[in-house]
Structures are given as structure tokens and as C-alpha cells.
PASELUM-405809 format. One line per field, with one value per residue (C-alpha): z negated, x, y negated. Coordinates in Angstrom, 1 decimal, always signed. Layout:
REM residues N
c3: c(Z;...)
c1: c(X;...)
c2: c(Y;...)
//
This chain:
REM residues 288
c3: c(+20.1;+19.3;+16.5;+15.1;+12.6;+12.6;+10.2;+12.6;+15.5;+13.4;+12.0;+15.4;+16.9;+13.9;+14.4;+18.1;+17.3;+14.8;+17.4;+19.8;+17.3;+17.3;+14.2;+12.4;+10.0;+7.9;+6.1;+3.9;+3.2;+2.0;+4.8;+4.7;+5.7;+4.8;+5.5;+2.8;+4.7;+8.0;+6.6;+5.7;+9.2;+10.8;+8.4;+9.5;+13.2;+12.6;+10.7;+13.5;+16.0;+19.7;+20.5;+17.2;+16.1;+13.5;+11.8;+9.6;+7.6;+6.6;+3.9;+0.8;-1.5;-3.9;-6.3;-7.5;-8.6;-12.0;-12.4;-13.2;-10.7;-7.3;-4.8;-3.3;-2.8;-2.0;+1.1;+4.5;+8.0;+10.4;+13.6;+12.2;+10.7;+14.0;+15.8;+13.2;+13.3;+17.0;+16.8;+14.1;+16.1;+15.0;+17.5;+15.5;+13.1;+11.1;+9.7;+8.3;+6.5;+3.0;+3.9;+6.0;+3.1;+0.3;+1.4;-0.7;-2.8;-3.1;-6.4;-6.1;-7.5;-7.8;-11.3;-12.2;-16.0;-16.9;-15.1;-14.6;-18.1;-19.2;-17.8;-15.0;-16.1;-19.6;-18.4;-15.5;-16.8;-13.5;-11.1;-10.5;-10.2;-7.2;-5.9;-6.2;-4.5;-1.5;-0.9;-1.0;+1.5;+3.8;+3.8;+4.7;+7.5;+9.0;+8.3;+8.4;+8.2;+6.1;+4.3;+3.3;+0.1;-1.3;-4.5;-5.7;-6.8;-8.4;-10.8;-7.9;-5.7;-8.5;-9.1;-5.4;-5.4;-8.3;-6.6;-3.4;-5.4;-7.6;-4.8;-2.2;+0.4;+3.3;+3.5;+2.6;+0.4;+1.1;-1.2;+0.5;-1.3;-2.6;-0.3;-1.9;-0.9;-0.7;-4.2;-5.6;-5.9;-4.9;-1.8;-2.5;-0.7;-3.9;-3.7;-1.5;-4.6;-6.1;-5.5;-6.5;-9.6;-10.0;-7.2;-9.0;-12.4;-10.9;-10.4;-14.1;-13.2;-11.2;-13.5;-16.4;-14.6;-14.1;-17.8;-18.8;-16.6;-18.1;-21.7;-20.7;-19.2;-22.5;-24.6;-24.1;-25.2;-26.7;-28.6;-26.3;-28.8;-29.2;-25.5;-24.8;-27.3;-25.9;-22.4;-23.4;-25.0;-21.9;-19.5;-21.6;-21.8;-18.5;-19.2;-16.8;-17.6;-19.9;-20.2;-19.8;-20.4;-20.3;-20.3;-20.3;-19.2;-17.7;-13.9;-13.4;-16.2;-16.8;-20.5;-22.5;-24.1;-27.5;-26.5;-23.1;-21.1;-17.5;-16.8;-17.8;-15.4;-16.2;-15.1;-16.0;-15.2;-15.8;-15.2;-13.4;-14.0;-13.0;-10.6;-11.9;-10.4;-11.0;-10.5;-11.5;-11.1;-12.2;-14.8;-13.4;-11.4;-8.1;-5.9;-7.4)
c1: c(+1.9;+4.4;+7.0;+7.6;+10.4;+10.3;+8.1;+7.8;+6.7;+4.2;+2.7;+2.6;+0.8;-1.7;-2.4;-3.1;-5.5;-7.3;-7.8;-9.1;-11.5;-9.8;-10.8;-7.7;-7.5;-4.3;-2.8;+0.3;+2.6;+6.1;+6.4;+7.2;+3.6;+1.4;-2.2;-3.4;-1.8;-3.1;-6.7;-6.2;-5.0;-7.9;-10.3;-8.7;-9.2;-12.9;-13.1;-11.3;-13.8;-12.9;-11.6;-9.8;-6.3;-4.8;-1.5;+0.4;+3.3;+6.3;+8.4;+9.9;+9.4;+12.4;+10.7;+8.1;+10.9;+12.5;+16.3;+16.3;+13.7;+14.0;+14.3;+17.6;+16.4;+12.8;+12.1;+12.4;+11.8;+10.9;+11.0;+8.5;+6.3;+6.2;+5.0;+2.3;+1.1;+0.7;-1.3;-3.5;-4.5;-2.3;-1.6;+1.3;+3.9;+5.3;+8.6;+10.6;+13.9;+14.4;+16.1;+13.1;+10.7;+13.0;+15.5;+18.7;+17.2;+13.7;+12.2;+8.3;+6.3;+2.6;+1.5;-2.0;-2.4;-5.5;-5.8;-2.1;-0.6;-2.0;-1.1;+1.4;+2.0;+3.0;+5.2;+6.7;+6.8;+7.9;+6.0;+2.8;+4.8;+6.5;+3.2;+1.3;+4.1;+4.6;+0.9;+0.3;+3.2;+2.0;-1.6;-0.2;+1.9;-0.6;-3.7;-6.1;-9.9;-9.8;-7.0;-7.3;-5.8;-6.0;-7.8;-4.9;-3.3;-6.5;-5.1;-3.1;-6.1;-8.0;-5.1;-5.0;-8.7;-8.3;-5.4;-7.5;-10.4;-8.4;-6.2;-9.0;-7.5;-10.0;-9.8;-12.0;-10.4;-11.5;-10.6;-10.5;-10.8;-7.8;-6.6;-5.5;-3.6;-5.7;-4.7;-5.7;-2.4;-2.9;-0.9;+2.2;+5.5;+7.2;+5.8;+8.8;+10.9;+9.1;+11.2;+10.7;+8.5;+8.0;+5.4;+3.2;+3.6;+2.6;-0.9;-1.5;-2.3;-5.4;-6.3;-6.2;-8.8;-11.0;-10.5;-11.6;-14.7;-15.6;-15.3;-17.7;-20.2;-20.3;-20.9;-22.6;-19.4;-16.0;-13.5;-10.8;-7.9;-9.1;-9.4;-6.1;-4.4;-6.0;-4.9;-1.4;-1.0;-2.4;-0.1;+3.1;+2.6;+4.4;+8.1;+9.1;+6.3;+6.2;+3.2;+3.9;+0.3;-3.3;-5.9;-9.6;-11.1;-14.0;-13.6;-14.4;-12.6;-9.9;-10.4;-9.7;-12.6;-12.8;-15.6;-15.4;-18.5;-19.5;-19.1;-15.4;-12.5;-9.3;-5.7;-2.5;+1.2;+3.3;+7.0;+7.5;+11.2;+12.6;+9.7;+7.0;+3.5;+0.2;-3.4;-6.9;-10.5;-14.0;-15.3;-18.8;-18.1;-17.5;-14.5;-11.3)
c2: c(+0.4;-2.4;-2.6;-6.0;-6.8;-10.6;-12.5;-15.4;-13.3;-11.3;-14.5;-16.2;-13.2;-13.1;-16.8;-16.2;-13.3;-15.6;-18.3;-15.7;-14.2;-10.8;-8.7;-7.5;-4.6;-4.1;-1.1;-2.0;+1.0;+1.8;+4.4;+8.1;+8.5;+11.5;+12.4;+10.0;+7.1;+8.3;+8.4;+4.7;+3.9;+5.7;+3.9;+0.6;+1.6;+2.1;-1.2;-3.1;-1.9;-1.2;-4.6;-5.3;-4.7;-2.5;-3.5;-1.1;-2.5;-0.3;-1.9;-0.4;-3.3;-3.7;-6.0;-3.4;-1.0;-1.2;-1.1;+2.7;+3.7;+5.4;+2.5;+3.7;+7.2;+6.5;+8.7;+6.9;+8.2;+5.4;+7.4;+9.8;+7.0;+5.2;+8.3;+9.0;+5.4;+5.5;+8.8;+7.4;+4.4;+1.6;-1.3;-2.9;-1.6;-4.5;-3.4;-6.3;-5.9;-7.0;-10.3;-11.3;-10.9;-12.1;-14.7;-15.0;-17.9;-16.5;-17.7;-17.5;-14.7;-13.8;-12.5;-11.3;-11.5;-9.6;-6.2;-5.6;-5.4;-2.0;+1.5;+1.0;-2.6;-1.4;+1.4;-0.6;-4.2;-5.9;-3.5;-5.6;-8.8;-7.2;-5.7;-9.0;-10.9;-8.6;-8.2;-11.9;-12.4;-9.7;-11.1;-14.5;-13.0;-10.6;-12.7;-9.7;-9.8;-6.6;-4.7;-1.0;+0.4;+3.9;+4.8;+7.0;+3.7;+2.6;+0.0;-1.5;-1.8;-3.6;-6.0;-6.7;-7.4;-9.9;-11.7;-11.9;-13.4;-15.8;-17.1;-17.3;-15.0;-14.8;-11.0;-8.1;-5.4;-1.9;+1.0;+4.4;+7.7;+9.7;+12.4;+15.6;+18.7;+21.9;+22.8;+19.5;+17.6;+13.9;+13.2;+11.0;+10.3;+11.3;+14.9;+15.7;+15.5;+18.5;+21.6;+25.2;+25.6;+21.9;+21.8;+24.3;+22.6;+19.3;+20.7;+20.0;+16.4;+17.2;+20.1;+17.7;+15.6;+18.7;+19.6;+16.1;+16.3;+19.7;+18.3;+15.4;+17.8;+19.8;+16.7;+13.3;+11.5;+12.3;+10.3;+9.0;+9.8;+13.4;+14.0;+12.3;+14.6;+17.7;+16.8;+15.9;+19.3;+21.0;+19.1;+19.5;+23.3;+23.1;+23.2;+20.4;+18.0;+14.9;+12.6;+8.9;+7.9;+9.1;+6.3;+6.1;+2.8;+0.8;+1.0;-2.7;-4.4;-1.7;-2.3;+0.9;+2.7;+4.5;+6.8;+8.7;+9.5;+9.9;+6.2;+6.3;+6.3;+8.2;+7.6;+9.3;+9.1;+12.2;+13.0;+16.3;+16.8;+13.4;+12.6;+10.4;+11.0;+9.2;+10.2;+8.9;+9.7;+8.8;+11.3;+11.4;+14.5;+12.8;+13.8;+12.5)
//
């Protein structure tokens, strides 16, 4: 496995692969890899086929963090990440520094204006501008045939899909299932912040999804405001937890719904102490 830090070298290699007809599968990450990331890399390995190439990017993207968020302390362990990428089947780790992606006079951004303004976009107003920009840049550098994203960041995956469609990127977007701990907590690099009793309290996110599914099984439909209020009370019974949002929406358009049924998708963002976690799932009883 090779580590590349230069944009020019990565793009030159990608262009050579394209001329040679090499199938390229890409997994963009911010590093500090966990089993969820590794499942994406293994999925990419299968998609690339035996003669294809798998590229994993490791880049903590500053433009998707707000001024009061955790960019400076976001967990990083490149040596460990490199080892895990090799074991999972990656051929290339692309690990540029910030100056390589954002030159000093950088002034061009990619903004999606339909799917991105609710939920994460409302809570983190500049977040999706940063996501859209860095994903567009990485796709132009790596030139993959397929890119794999995780369903835990469901809204992000949908926004990326829209950017791909609207800007005609010749890449297939694959959304892979959320990977969870044995107790149901969705895997996240930020889980490392959860110390002592915070780890147990964080289970209220996945338990809220289970509770919402149970409510839907008992009734054909339920008013979104009523279910939202019930779940907020359930979550905030935990002393360290504060709900940022709980949303019920159409999984294709991301439009909020007033009546929740089995076709509805649910997403929530919750502070566990000072750590903000997100989760989402379909309410049809499938695995979250």
C-alpha cells in the first residue's frame, strides 16, 4: 500500500489509471478509523474487483467545522489508520495537508441548496458548504468510478448524491449500512470522547429509534410533533443529554413530514455532555 500526500501526484496516478481502464473505488474519511470505516473500505475492495484500485483519503476538513466546533481536538492517529487501511485492502492512502487542498487564496465553494439546509444544515450553517467543496475536490483528484459513503451520515450522503447528479460527476455513489456497537450505539470517531457514564447515556440515541419504531408498530401513523416531544423527553431523562433536533422526513426528498408512518425516515442530533452525536434510521423496522 502506498501513501500519497501530493494532489498533483494523486491526480496524475488517477489519470493514468483512467487511461488504462483501471476500475477505482474511493472511500473519503477524516481518519481515526473504526469498524464502520473499515466496512466501507472492504465494500470498496469488492466493488473495485481484483484488478481495480481502492483509494482511501484521510483528511480532517476544516471547512466543515464551525468556529466553536471540535476541529482542533478531532481525534487523529495516522499511523494506526495507515495500518488499518492496509489490512482492509486499500491500495492508496491519500493524505494531503490543509494547504494542499485549500491554498492561501482559496475562494471557490460548492453549495447544494435543496437537501442541505434542514437538520445538520440548520444546526451547522456552514457545514455542508465545506462537505460539498471537499467532496467535489476529492472526486476531481481521485477520479473514482465509485465512491462509498456510510448511511450514518444519511443527509450528507444524499447531499453528495445531489452534487454528483447536478454537476455531472462521472461516479457512482454507494451508501453502505450504518455499523453499530454491540449495544446499538452507531460507530463514530467522536465516541472516544464519551467517558464514564456518558457512554451508557449515549445509548439513548439508538433506543429512541427503537422507541419510535415501536410507536409506529402500534399505530398506523402518529403526529410528528407528538412523537418528537415524547422522544425528547425520553432522551433528556439522561442527565448529560440535550437534544439538538429530532426530525421525521421523506427519505428521498428530505422534506419533513407531519404524520409519521413506516415509510418515514428519522434523524436526530444529541449532545452527550459536550459531545454532539448523530444517528438516523428508517422506521420500517429494518436494521438502523
